[in-house]
C-alpha positions in Angstrom: 27.1 8.5 14.6 26.3 9.4 10.9 27.8 6.3 8.9 26.8 5.2 5.2 28.4 2.5 2.7 28.6 3.7 -0.9 27.9 0.7 -3.8 29.4 1.3 -7.2 26.7 -0.6 -8.6 26.4 -0.7 -12.3 24.6 -2.3 -15.3 22.8 -5.8 -14.8 19.7 -3.9 -13.0 18.6 -2.7 -16.0 16.2 -5.6 -16.4 12.7 -5.9 -15.8 12.7 -7.2 -12.4 14.5 -6.2 -8.6 14.3 -7.1 -5.2 16.1 -5.3 -2.1 15.9 -6.3 0.9 17.7 -5.2 4.8 17.2 -6.1 8.4 16.6 -2.6 9.6 16.5 -1.4 13.6 15.5 2.0 14.2 16.6 4.4 16.9 15.1 7.5 16.2 11.5 7.5 13.7 12.3 9.8 10.8 10.7 12.9 10.6 11.5 13.6 7.2 12.6 11.5 4.0 15.4 9.3 4.7 16.9 6.2 2.4 17.3 2.8 3.8 18.7 1.7 0.2 18.8 3.9 -2.5 20.8 4.0 -6.3 19.4 7.5 -7.7 17.1 7.6 -10.1 16.8 4.1 -10.4 15.8 2.4 -7.2 14.7 3.1 -3.0 13.1 1.9 0.2 12.8 4.4 3.0 10.8 6.4 4.8 9.0 9.7 4.1 8.4 10.2 7.7 7.9 8.1 11.1 4.6 6.5 10.0 4.7 6.7 5.9 7.4 3.6 4.0 8.2 4.3 0.6 9.4 2.3 -2.3 10.6 3.4 -5.9 11.8 2.4 -9.3 12.3 4.2 -12.7 11.7 2.4 -15.7 12.6 3.3 -18.9 10.5 5.5 -21.4 9.7 8.2 -18.6 12.0 10.9 -17.0 12.2 10.3 -13.1 10.7 7.9 -11.1 8.3 5.9 -12.6 6.8 4.0 -9.7 6.3 4.9 -6.0 4.4 3.1 -3.6 3.9 4.8 -0.4 2.2 2.9 2.5 1.3 3.1 5.8 3.4 1.5 8.9 3.9 1.4 12.8 7.5 1.0 13.5 9.1 0.7 16.9 12.2 1.8 18.1 14.5 -1.0 19.0 12.8 -3.9 17.1 14.4 -5.2 14.2 12.3 -5.5 10.7 13.4 -7.5 7.7 11.8 -5.0 4.9 11.9 -6.2 1.5 10.6 -4.3 -1.8 9.7 -6.3 -4.8 9.7 -5.2 -8.5 8.1 -8.3 -10.7 8.0 -6.2 -14.3 4.2 -5.5 -13.7 4.1 -4.0 -10.1 5.9 -3.2 -6.8 5.6 -4.0 -3.5 6.5 -3.4 0.3 6.9 -6.9 2.6 7.8 -6.4 6.3 8.5 -9.5 8.5 7.3 -11.6 5.3 4.1 -9.9 5.3 2.8 -7.8 2.3 1.9 -4.1 3.2 -0.6 -2.4 1.4 -1.5 -2.7 -2.0 0.7 -2.9 -5.1 1.3 -0.5 -7.7 1.2 -1.1 -11.1 4.7 -0.5 -12.8 5.8 -1.6 -16.3 9.1 -1.7 -18.6 12.9 -2.3 -17.7 14.9 -0.5 -14.9 16.5 2.6 -16.1 20.5 2.5 -16.2 22.4 5.5 -14.8 26.2 5.5 -13.4 25.1 7.0 -9.8 26.2 5.1 -6.8 23.8 3.0 -4.5 23.9 4.6 -0.7 23.0 2.4 2.1 21.2 4.6 5.2 21.8 7.7 3.2 19.6 9.9 0.8 22.2 11.9 -1.2 18.9 14.0 -2.4 18.5 15.4 0.6 21.6 14.3 2.5 19.9 12.5 5.6 21.2 9.8 7.2 18.8 7.0 8.5 19.0 6.8 12.6 19.2 3.2 13.2 21.4 -0.2 12.4 21.3 -1.9 8.7 22.3 -5.4 8.4 22.4 -8.3 5.6 21.3 -5.9 2.3 20.4 -7.8 -0.7 19.9 -6.4 -4.1 18.8 -9.3 -6.4 18.5 -8.4 -10.3 15.3 -10.4 -10.0 12.0 -10.7 -8.3 12.0 -13.2 -5.5 8.9 -15.0 -4.7 7.0 -16.3 -1.6 9.4 -19.7 -1.3 12.8 -17.6 -1.8 
């Protein structure tokens, strides 16, 4: 079944920090780009394909995505993972089950503002759905620390 949730998030995420997190359980590994959580032209965590994960953030002073941090990770279907994306005003990074995946990517500036809705489990740009379960989605307007 293809389900999605649309969140009408506006403003308050235009500072220079952000954390996105969600528990995910994959039924079928993706063969194309799919978002777990995405606010078009602002931020995203998702997949490029079955073995490449991507987080994105758009900051002021540029057109389009400022920072992209693609990393390789081997997911196993039917297993729960806690996925976190952090932008602290100077770098973006992925964490799976509390462990950083790959290197950070340098990005600076305030997150751009737009009126686009946020989607859970759907990539509006490509029209693709996440095939699995998503639970306990959280969006913070600050960068979580390791202790948080």
